[in-house]
N, C-alpha and C positions, 0 to 999 in steps of 0.2 A: 284147920280147914273150915271154911264158911260154907256150909251146905244147906240149902233150902229145897225141900221136896214138895212144898205145897204153895199154892196161890192164895191170895186173899180176896175172896169174893163174897159179897152179901154178909159181911161182918164175921166171917168164919174162914179158917184155914182149910182148904180143899185140895184134894189131888187134882192134878192137871188131867185133862181129857187125853192128851197124848203121852207117849212114853218117853219122848226125847228130853234131853237136858242140854243146858249151855254151860260151857266151861269158862271160868273167869281166871285169867292169868295175872300173876304179879309181874308187872313190867320191869321191875328192878332185877328179879332173879330169873324170870321166865318160868317159874314153877307154877303149878296149879294152886290157885288161891281159894277157889270156891266153885260150887255148882248151883245152878238154879233151873227151874222147870222151863222147858221150851213150850209155852202156851201156844195153842193153835186157835183155829176159827171157833171151835166149840167152846173154848175157854172165854174167848172174846164175847161170844154170844151171851154166855151166862153172866158175865160181868155187865154187859150192856143191859140186859134184862133186869138185873138187880138194881142198877143205877136208875133206870127208867121207873121201876116200881118205887124207889125211894124218893124220886124227884118231887112229886107234889107235896108229901108230908114235909120234906126238908125245906122247900120253898116257902111253905106256910109257917115254918118255925119262926117265932118272934126274933127280930133282928138281935135283941139283947142276948138271946141264947146262942145264936150263931157266933156272935163276937166272943162270948164266954168260951166257946170251943176253940176259937183261934188263940185266945190267951192260954188255954191249956196246951194247945199245940206248941206255942212259944216256950212255955216253961218245960215241956218235955224234951224239946230239942236242946234247950239250954242245959238241961240235966245230963244229956247224952253227948254233949259237944266233943269231949275227949275221944269218946268211942267213935263218933262219926268222923272226926278229923283223922284218926288212925286208919280207919277203914278206907277213906278216900286216898290217904297217902299210899296205901298198899295197892289199891286197884287202879288208881289213875296215875300215881307217881308225883303228885304235888308234894314239894317239901313241907315237912310237918308244921313248921311255923306258919306258912302260908295257908296250909290246909285248915289249921285252927282259926286263923284270922279271917279268911275269906270262905273257904269251903264250908266250915261249920258254923262260924258266927254270923255270916251275912244272911243265911236263911232264918236265924233267930230274929234278926232285925226285920226282915220282910214280913215274917208272920206277925210281929208285934205292930208294924206299921199298918197292916190291913185290919187289925182289930181296932185301931184308932180311925182309920179312914172310913170303914164301914159304919162305925158308930156316928160319924159326923156327916156322912153322905146324905144328900137330899134325894130320898127315894120317891119323893113327890114334888112336883113343880107346877105352879099355875101360870099359864101362858094365854092370855086373852080369855076366850071361853073355853079353853082346854085344860084338863088336868093331865099332865104328862107323868106317866108312871113307868120308870124303868123296871122291867121284869127279868128274871133269870132266863138265859137262853134255852137251858135244858140240860141234857146229858153231854158232858164234855169229855173228849178224848185228849188226854195230856200225853204227848209223845216227846220224850226228853232225851238229851244227848249225854255223852260220856264225860265231857270236859269238866263241867260243873254239875254233877248229877243231882246233888241234894238242892243246891240253890234253884236250878231250873225247875225242879219238881215243885218246890214250895212256891216259887214265883208264879206258878200256874194254879196250884191247888188252893193256896190261901185266898186269892181274890175270887176264884170260882165258888168256893164255899161260902164266902162272904156275900156273894151276889145271890146265892140260893140255889146254885147248880150242884149236881152231883157229878162224880168224876171216875173215869177209868184211867189209871196211870199205866203207860207202858214205858218202862225205863229202857235205856240202851242195853243191848245184850253184852257190851263190853264192860260196862260198869254198873250193874243193877243192884249191888248189895245194899246201898243205903235206902233203896225203895222198900225193901223188906223191914228195915228199921222204921221207916214211915208207916208202913202197915201195922207193925206192932204198936206203934204210938197211937194210931187211930183207934186200935182196940183198947189200949190202956185208958184213953181219955173219954171213952164211951161214945165215940161217934156212932150215930145210928147206922144199922146194917144197910149196906148198898150206897152210902153217901160217898165212900172212898173205896175203890176197888184196885188191886194191883195185879196185873198180869205181865209176867216177863215173857220174852219171846224175841224173835227176830223182826227186823223192820219189814221184810217181805212177807213174813207170816202174820204175827199178831198185830204188827203196825198197820199194814194194808187192810186187814180185816176190820180194824177199828175205823179206818178212814172211810170205808164204804158202808159201814153198818147202818141200817135205816133208823135205828133208835138214837144214834149219836147225832146231836144237832150242831156241835161245834168241834173242830179239831184245832188244838193249840200245839204247834209243832216247832221244835228248835233242832236244826241239823243242816245238812248240806243242801245246796241249791238243787242238785239232781233229785234228792229224796223229797224236798219241798215241792217240786214240780209234780212228782208222782202222787203226793198226798193231795194236792190241789185237784188234780185229774180225777182221782177216785172219789173225792168229796163232792165233785161237781154233779155227780150222777144223782145225788139226793139234795142238792143245793144247800150244803151245809155252810155255815160260817167258818171261815179258816183264817187263822192267825199264824203267820210265819216269821221266824227269825232265822235267817239263813247264812249268816257270817258276813265277813267284810274283807276289805283291803285298805284299812284306814290310813290316811295320810297325816303326818305331823309336820305342819308348815312352819318353818322357822324363817321369820322375816328378817331383814337386814339389820334391824335395830335390837334384835333379841339377845338375851343372855345365852350365848351359844353353848357353853359348857353345861349349864343347867338343862337346856332344852334337849341336848343330846343324851345326857345321862338318863333323864326321865323317859325319853323315847326308847332307849335301849331297855329300860326297866319294863316299860309297857309291852314291848315286843316279846320280851322273854318270860313275861309272867306265865305261870303254869306251863313252862317249857314251850312257850309260844302257842299253846293250845287254848287260845282265848279269842272269841269271835271279834271283839272290838279292839284288839291289840293294834298299836300303831306300828305297822310293819313297813311303811314307806316314809323315810326321812327326806324331806324337801329342804334343801339349803341353797342360799345364793351361790352361784358358780364361783364367786371370788373367795368364798369360805369353805369350798367343798373339801379341799385336802385337810384343812384344820378339823373339819367335822368328822372326817373319816378317821383321823387319828384319835379324836376324843371318843368315838364310838368304839374303836378298838380297845382302847384302855378300859372303857366301862364294861365292855363285854367280857374282857379277860378276867374280870372279878367274879363272874358267874361260874362258880365251881360246880362241876357235876358229881353226882354221887348218890348214895342211899338217901331216899327222901326222909327216912326216920332219923337221920343225923341232923341235929339242929343246925350245923354249919353249912349244909348243902343249900345251894341257891337254885340249882337246876337239876331236876329229876329226869327220869327217863320219859320218852313218849309213851303212849298208852298201849301200843301194840306193835308187833313186828310189821304189820301192813302199813301203819302210819309212818314208822321209821323208814320204810322203803319208799314211801311217797315223798317224804321230805328230802331224803337223799337224791331222788330223781330230779327234784326242783334245783337242788344245789348243783348237780352236774349239768343241768340245762343252763343255769346261769352262767357257768364257766363256758360252755359251748357257745353261747350267745354273745360273749365278750365282756361280761361284767368283770370288774376287778375284785379278786378275793383279798379282802383285808385281814380276815381272821376266820379260822374254822375250816370247813370243807366237809366232804361226804364220808370221810373215814370215821371209825369209831373213836371216841375220846381215849387218850392214853390211859392205861390201867383199868379199863372197864370193858373187857371182852365179853361180858355177859350183861344182858339187859338191853332194852330198846333206846340206847342213848344216841344223841346226835350232838356234834360239837356246836357250841354257840358260834354263829356264822354271820359275818358282815360282808356285804358286797357294796362296792362304790362304783362310781361312773355308770350307774344303771340308767338305761334309756327307758322312757315311759312305755314303749311298745314291747319291751321284753316280757317273757312269761313271768319271771319272778316279780315284776312290777304290776301284773295284771291279775294273776291267780292267787287265791288264798292258799298258802302253804301249810299253815297250822303247825308250825315248828319254830325253833329259835333262830330265825333267818331274817335279817334286817337289810333292806335295800336302800341305799342313799342315792337320791336323784338330785342333780344340780338343776338350777333354773336361773333364767335372767328376767328379773322383773316380776312384780306382783301379779300381773295378769297371767303370765305364764305359770306361776305357781298354782293359781286357782285353777287353770285349765288342766294341768297335770293332776292335782288333787281330785278333780271331778272326772278324770279320764279312765274310770273303770266301770264295770257293770255294777259295782257295789256302792253302798252309801249308808253304812252302819254308824260309823264314828270318825272323829277327826280331832286334830289339835291345832291350835294357832299360838305362836310365841311371838311377843312384841313388847318392847318397853312402853309402847303406847296403847293403853287398853282400849281406847276408842277405835284405833286402827285395827286392833285384833278383832273387836266386835264386828267391824265392817266387813272384814275378810270372812269371818265366821258365818255371817248372814248369807254369803255367796257360795258357801260349800254345801253341796247336796249330801247331807249326812244327818242322821237322826239325833246324835249328840256331838257337840263340839266343845271341847275343853280348852279354856284359855289359860295359858301359863301354868299348866299343871293343876288345874282346879281338881278338888277331891270328888270322888264318886258320890252321886246323890241318889239314895234309894227311893226318893219320892218323886224324882223326875221321870218322864216317860222314856222307856228304852225300846228301841227298834229302829228300822232303817228305811232308807229310799232305794229305789231301783230293785235289783235283784237280791239285795239284803232282806227283802221280804216286806210284809205289810201287817199293820196292827202294832199295838204297843204293850209293853209289860211295865210293871212297877207304878207306884203312886195310884192316884184316882183313875189315871188313864188305863192301867191295867184292870181295875175293877170294871170300868165302863165296857171293856172288851166282852165281858160275859153277861151283858144286859141288853135286852131289847126294849126300846122305848115304845110305850103304848100311850096314844092320845085319847082321852075321854072327853068328848064335847058335851057342854050343857047349854 
């Protein structure tokens, strides 16, 4: 049992002001995995006051020292990578091999990249008769989701600290355990009191209190569109800066000259990553009408290889969803797809065979999906792929751009220049051509209701800086 009874505020472990606690469930066994305090408005106020008090000294800390702290953070995360991977496999359901490679190792990479980026960043620039000085925005509220709990926290904390900001981290109540490891690491590496504070709690409690707190100058939020709207509304009262990453309904556009087997297999892999609980997953496969049936059969074969089971088993490719609530939501979407006339190629709303316990959903493929169908418009956040046929490049682009989202996309073509041309017309923050690998130095964020602002690379650092012009 992973039980935490204290919050990390002002460089110390302290009792929460409230008496409540949050239960963390193992999504594979449905058993209790841990407990954390349910921080309330008084806890948020303590943390915000501590962060505000620490802000000026931290902002004045020489850049080389801040960079050294990031290097220590990287080393500490690396040392605990196995522990972190196992924790995330247990609380999120990510298969252990992916948990190590992505959930644990990617944050190590991100912390290291920000040490290098900060060391090389131009914190002064002469423009005409002005000296432009980017300065830290102030106290940052980092509100993170459950699907990649450690990565999303480090992707906010590392650039904020590099910029000279102080942080209050509010992890998801569904998967908060790695946030307490981060707090322990902050203590181990000697981060000054108040620079990083961790307050667990609900979104409607601690999260909303942070968004409206007058000492918080910026909210960096990752989560649902509905929650992002609420955060923005609360932050507007004190005119805070807000960065939002709110998910997507990303299209994988397979052009008529593409390697169809490769494109379909890679799209299925993207869609099913982390059991489909990935904001930039390619969940819409757009294929020429003439190759639709072939694509559906290829997708069925690829999806059938995703074996569901215990995420601690190295052979498992598809773990459970994170919660009973999430499972119910995904099943409702599958049922709605059937009601609206999509053709079920594989899967369905029933529990997978042999897995009566756990929040599992069958890997599911729908074909003959129309663009207006709910499963082609709404983010499902589960292992559900929609195959949409199109006639001609122009229609493919219209369909790809035809949702409220714009986080990511893919284009597949034997002609790289053609792929680039189509990519330029897609309203998405990241477009991968022919399965290009993820780049942690590139900006990550979206168009439309996928949010605004960018994470990762120098673009992520700039989110936490306010440019000041000094004229002479």
